[in-house]
C-alpha positions in Angstrom: -20.1 -2.6 -4.1 -18.2 -1.1 -1.0 -15.7 -3.4 0.3 -12.0 -2.9 1.9 -9.0 -5.3 3.0 -6.4 -4.4 4.5 -2.9 -6.0 5.6 -1.7 -9.4 8.2 0.1 -12.0 8.7 -2.3 -14.5 8.9 -3.8 -13.6 4.8 -0.5 -15.2 3.5 3.0 -13.4 2.1 1.0 -10.8 -0.7 -0.8 -9.5 2.2 1.2 -9.7 4.6 2.3 -6.4 6.5 6.1 -5.7 5.1 8.8 -5.6 7.8 12.1 -4.9 6.9 15.4 -3.7 8.3 16.3 -0.2 7.5 15.4 3.3 8.5 11.7 3.7 8.2 12.4 7.8 6.1 14.0 5.1 2.9 11.4 3.0 2.9 8.8 5.6 2.6 10.6 7.2 -0.7 9.9 3.6 -1.5 6.9 3.1 -1.0 6.5 6.9 -3.2 8.5 5.6 -5.5 7.0 2.1 -6.5 2.8 4.3 -7.1 4.9 5.9 -9.2 5.8 3.1 -11.1 2.7 1.4 -10.8 -0.1 1.6 -13.6 -3.3 2.7 -12.7 -1.8 4.3 -9.2 -2.4 7.5 -8.1 -0.7 9.4 -5.3 -3.4 11.7 -4.0 -1.4 12.7 -0.7 1.4 11.7 0.8 2.0 12.8 4.7 5.4 13.3 5.6 5.9 13.6 9.2 3.6 10.9 9.6 5.1 8.3 6.5 1.1 7.9 5.1 0.7 7.6 1.6 -3.0 7.9 0.1 -3.8 7.2 -3.0 -6.3 6.0 -5.5 -6.4 3.0 -7.7 -8.1 3.6 -11.2 -10.2 -0.2 -11.9 -11.8 -1.3 -14.7 -14.9 -2.1 -16.1 -16.3 -3.6 -13.1 -15.4 -2.3 -10.4 -14.6 1.5 -9.1 -11.6 3.8 -7.9 -10.2 2.4 -4.5 -8.6 5.2 -1.9 -5.3 2.9 -0.7 -3.2 3.9 2.0 -0.6 3.1 3.0 1.1 3.5 6.7 5.4 3.4 7.4 6.3 3.0 10.6 8.7 2.0 13.0 11.4 3.7 15.7 12.6 8.2 14.4 15.9 6.5 15.0 16.5 2.6 14.6 16.2 0.6 11.2 12.9 -1.0 11.8 10.1 -0.4 9.5 6.5 -2.2 9.4 4.2 -1.7 6.0 0.6 -1.8 6.3 -1.5 -1.4 3.1 -5.2 -0.5 3.1 -7.9 -0.4 0.3 -11.4 0.7 0.4 -13.5 0.4 -3.1 -16.6 2.5 -3.1 -18.8 1.7 -6.2 -18.7 -1.0 -9.1 -19.9 -4.4 -9.2 -17.5 -6.0 -7.8 -14.0 -5.3 -4.9 -10.6 -5.6 -6.2 -9.0 -4.4 -2.9 -7.0 -7.6 -2.1 -5.6 -7.7 -5.7 -4.6 -4.1 -5.3 -2.3 -5.0 -1.6 -0.9 -7.2 -3.8 -0.6 -5.3 -6.2 1.4 -3.1 -4.5 2.7 -5.8 -1.2 4.8 -8.3 -4.5 6.8 -5.6 -6.1 8.0 -3.6 -2.9 8.7 -6.5 -2.1 11.6 -7.2 -4.0 12.4 -3.7 -3.6 13.0 -3.7 0.0 13.7 -7.0 1.4 
C-alpha cells in the first residue's frame, strides 16, 4: 500500500506545521537531534543549505518503511521558522504516514515551543 500525509493547519495541533520565533538554523539542528533520538528513525540525508532532512521510519509487520521529509523554512536573519513534515510510505499492508507525522511533531513542539 502506498500513502502520504503532510502537515497542514486544518489537521489539528499534532499534524500542523510548527511555527516558532527562533532562528531557523537552531530549529534545524534541534530537528536533527530529535531524529537521532526517535526509535526506528534513521537520518538518510541532511541538506544544511536548504535545511531539509530526509529520514526513513521503519514500519512494523504490517507497514513498510516510510520516507519522511522535514523542512525548516523562514527568513535568514529573522528569528522565525516554520517546520513542515511529510511522510510517504511504500509497501506494507497499511499506511502509518499520519502517525509518523505526529510521532515527530509532538516531541518537536515540546522541544522548541
